[in-house]
C-alpha positions in Angstrom: 0.7 -14.6 6.4 -1.2 -14.5 3.3 0.1 -12.5 0.3 -2.1 -9.6 -1.1 -1.3 -7.6 -4.3 -3.8 -4.3 -3.1 -4.7 -1.3 -5.9 -5.1 1.9 -4.0 -7.2 4.3 -5.9 -7.0 8.0 -4.8 -10.1 9.6 -4.1 -8.7 12.9 -6.1 -5.9 14.3 -7.8 -5.5 16.7 -5.0 -5.7 13.7 -2.6 -3.0 12.1 -4.8 -0.9 15.7 -4.3 -1.5 15.7 -0.5 -0.6 12.0 -0.2 3.0 12.5 -1.7 3.7 15.5 0.0 2.8 13.8 3.2 5.2 10.7 2.3 7.8 13.4 1.1 8.2 15.0 4.4 8.6 11.5 6.4 11.7 9.8 7.2 12.1 6.6 5.5 12.4 4.6 8.7 8.9 6.3 10.1 7.2 5.0 6.5 8.5 2.0 7.1 7.2 2.1 10.7 4.1 3.0 9.9 3.7 0.1 7.1 4.8 -2.5 9.4 3.3 -4.7 12.2 3.3 -8.2 13.1 -0.4 -8.4 11.8 0.2 -6.4 8.0 3.4 -5.6 6.3 4.0 -3.7 3.3 6.8 -5.4 1.2 6.7 -2.9 -1.8 4.8 0.0 -3.4 4.5 1.0 -6.9 3.7 4.4 -7.3 2.0 5.7 -10.7 3.2 8.8 -12.7 1.3 11.7 -13.6 -2.5 11.8 -13.5 -3.0 8.2 -12.8 -5.0 7.2 -9.8 -3.8 4.1 -8.6 -0.6 3.0 -6.7 0.0 -1.0 -6.0 1.3 -2.7 -3.0 2.2 -6.4 -2.1 1.4 -6.9 1.3 1.8 -9.8 3.8 -1.1 -9.7 6.1 -3.0 -12.1 8.3 -6.4 -10.4 6.8 -7.6 -7.3 4.4 -8.9 -5.8 7.6 -5.3 -5.8 9.1 -4.1 -4.1 6.1 -6.6 -1.4 6.5 -5.9 -1.4 10.4 -2.6 -0.7 9.4 -2.9 2.1 7.3 -5.0 4.1 9.6 -5.4 7.5 8.9 -4.0 6.8 5.5 -7.0 5.5 4.2 -8.5 9.2 4.0 -6.3 9.3 0.6 -8.1 6.6 -0.9 -11.1 5.0 -2.3 -11.9 1.5 -0.6 -8.9 -0.7 -1.7 -9.4 -3.9 -4.0 -7.6 -6.7 -2.2 -6.6 -10.0 -4.5 -4.8 -12.7 -2.3 -2.0 -14.2 -4.3 -0.3 -17.9 -3.3 3.4 -18.1 -2.2 4.2 -19.5 -5.7 6.3 -16.8 -7.7 7.6 -17.1 -11.0 10.9 -15.1 -10.4 12.3 -14.0 -14.1 15.3 -12.3 -12.6 16.4 -15.3 -11.0 
């Protein structure tokens, strides 16, 4: 699988609020299940505070299309995603 850093931009403040409400109503195991398959799996998510309209996720996936397919109806909250493929070479400053 390839590594992708993905910028997810909410369509509006209302959509961000609705997304946050939806996720808050879910159990963690259901969130993980909805974000994981054999073709695309979200590794980490960085939410942003206040009026910031982006969130950032690290995905492992075979392709950008597989990430969009995994997100399914959650895509409705966002503008088209911005994908950046990354190498496996990581500089871990916490090691």
